[in-house]
N, C-alpha and C positions, 0 to 999 in steps of 0.2 A: 112925285116929290118925296124925298126921303125925310123921315122924322128921326132926330137924334134926341133921346130922352135925357137931356142934361141934368134934370132934377133928380134922377134916380141915384141912390147912394152908390151903386156899383159903378156907374159911369163917372161920377164925381171922384170916387176913389182911384179909378183908372187914370183920370186926368191929373190928379195929385201925384200919382206914381210917376207919370211922364215928366212932370215938373221936377220931381226929386232926381230923376235920372239926368235931366238936363243940368241941374245944379252940380251933381257929382261929376258929370262930364266936364263942366267948366273948371272945377277944381283940378281935375286931371290935366287939362290943357294948360292951366296956369303953372302947375308943377313942371310939366315937360318943357314949357317955354322957358321957365327959369333955368332949368337944367341946360337947355340949349344955349342960353345966354352966357351962363357961367363957363360952359365948355369952350365957347368961342373966345371968351376972355383969357382962358387958360391955354389957348393955342390949338384947340381941337375942333375944327370946323364940323358942322353937321353933315353926316353922310348923305342924308336924304333932304334935299331942299324943296322938292315939289312932287306932287302926285299927278300923273298924266295918264291919258288914254289915247289909243289910236282913234282917229276921227271916225272910222267906220264903227268902232265899238261904242263911241258916244251916242251915235244915232241908233244903233241896234240895241243897245242896253236900255236907254232911257227915253228916247224920243219916238222911234217907230216900233220898237220891240223886235224880238227875234223873228216872229212870223212876218211882221210887216217888212223888215228889211230883206228877208229872203224873197218875198214877193216882188219887192222893188228891183232886185237884181235882174229879174226876168221880165217884169211888166213895164218898168220905167227906168231903165239903166241910166239914161242921160240925166234925168231929174235927180237920181241918187248921186251921180258923180258931181252934179252942181252943188248939192247939199254937202257932200264931202269936202268940196273945195272951200265952201264957207266955213265949215267946222274946222278945217285945217288952219285957217287964218286965226280963228278965235282961240284954238288950242295953243298955237305958238305964242300969242300975246299973253294968254292966261298963265301958262307954265313959266315963261320967262319972268313975268311979274312976281309970281309966287316964289320962285327960286331966289330972285334977287332980294325979296323982302325977308326971307328966312336966312339969307347968306349961306345957303347950303350948296354943296358941290354936285348934287346928283338929282336927277329926275327919274322916278320909278314908274314904269309902264306895265301894268298887268294886261297881257294880250289875251282877250277873251275869245274872239270869233275867227281867228286866223289859223287855227290849228289844223293838223292833218285830219282829213275826213270831214271837216266842217264846210269847206268850200273847195272847189277844184283849183288846180294850179293856175289856170287861166283867170278864174275869178279872183284869186289871191293877188295876182299881178295886175289886175284891173282895178279892183275896188278897195283892196286892203293895203297893200304894201306901198304904192307910190305916195299916198298921202301921209302915211306913217313915216316914211323915209324923209319926206319934206320937213315934218315936225322935228325929227331927230337931227337933221342937218342944221336946222335953224338954232337948236339948242347947243349943238357943238360949236357953232360960230360964236355963241355967247360965252363959251368956256364952261358950259354945263355938261358934266358927264351923264351918261344915260345907262340905266339898267332896264333891260327888257325881260319881264317874267313870262316865259313861253309856257302858258298853261296847256296841259295835255302834251301831245307829241308834235314836234316840229321837224322831224327827220326829212320830210320831202321839201322843206323850205330852206334848209341850211345853205345850199349852193347859191340861192338867190338873195340871201340877206347879208352876205359878207361884203358890204359896200361902204364901210366907214373907215376913217383914218385910224391907224393903230393906236390903241390905248384910250379910245374915247367911249367905247361901248362894252357893257357887260351883259352877257346872256345868262339868265337864271333859268335852268331847265327843270321841268316837272318829270316828264317820262321819256324824253328824247334819249337815244343811244349816245352815251357820253363819249365813247371811243370815237364815234363818227363825228360828234360835235368838236372834239379836240382836233381831229384831223382836218376838218374843213375850216373851222373858225379860230383854232388855237394860235395861229401865227399873227392874228390881227386883233382878236377880241379876247377879253377875259371871259371865262366860262365858270358857271357855278351850278351847284345841284349835285345829284338828284336823289338824295337819300329818301326813300319812299315813306310817306306818312303812315301807310299800313304797316311797314316794318317797325317804325318807331312806336306804334301802338301795340303791336302784337308780338314783336320779335324779342329775342333775348339780348342781353348786353354783348354776348359773344357774336351773335349774328350781325349786330350793329357794327361792331368793330371790324369784322371780316368784310362787310360791305364797304365801309368807309376806307379800309385799307386798299381794296381793289380800285375804288374811285381815285384815291390819291396816286396810286401807282400808275393808273391809266392816264389821268388828266394832269398830274402835277409836274410831269417832265418839262423842264424849261420854264416853269413858272406859269402864271396866268390862270390859276385855278383856285376857286374858293369852295371849300367843303360846306355844303348847305343842304337843307331839306328840300325835297321836291315841292313841298307846299307847307303851310303852317300846321303845327300840331297843337291842338287845343287842350287835349287831355293825355298827353304822352306820359310814359312811365319815367319818373325821375332817374332811375338807374340806366335807362336807355339814353337819355339826354347826356348823362355823365359819360357813358360809353362812347358817344360820338365826340365829345370834347377830348376824352382820353386818346381816341384814335387820331385826332388832329395833332395833339401834342406828341404822340409817339411816332407817327408815320409822316407827318407833314413837316419834315425837317430836310432842308436842302444840304447836301454835302458836296464838297469840291471834287 
């Protein structure tokens, strides 16, 4: 039996701090909700209407854990597939409800465990992709656009994930070869990324602009490209952020 010393000043101060964090988070949510409401009234719909996850990731991230779900793929694959089917139905219902409530246009999926090297192609096509594709198709049928954040590299997956109607899916890439992504997906999907976080943190404004220019020249032909970071930057240099914005303005211009 565990004992939690609630009467200790240190513990009480920690709990008070958590309450304060919760109160501040509520203020933030109220401000962003009001911003979203006013944007909708002004004719600017919310870009992100819902947060979603691949059914496999829901189970592997928060229910079975990484070690558990890896074991399940080998020891009890049929049980795992049954669980994925259940989670697929729950995810479809949850995301559609959330997107409709926020009146947003888009559902964002961070893809955690489907990357190159995490599982084999056979495992990807058995445990990961079919259920995720089912969720995405259900959202598309509801008129919800989908953004898939491919964490890590997805180069070996590109050929097998190009299965959606044109203009319904955006792929945001972290470390995937963008020239290959443009070639394979560019005729059907919007692609975005992959300015490295490491470059944003340690590079110079010139190196940022050079990298962004190459991305735009490689991926921007014919449209369908969004210049974006490969991942979030928490403590990036302001001058590097400005360099990325300047590169978009300078090089991201379409000419006849």
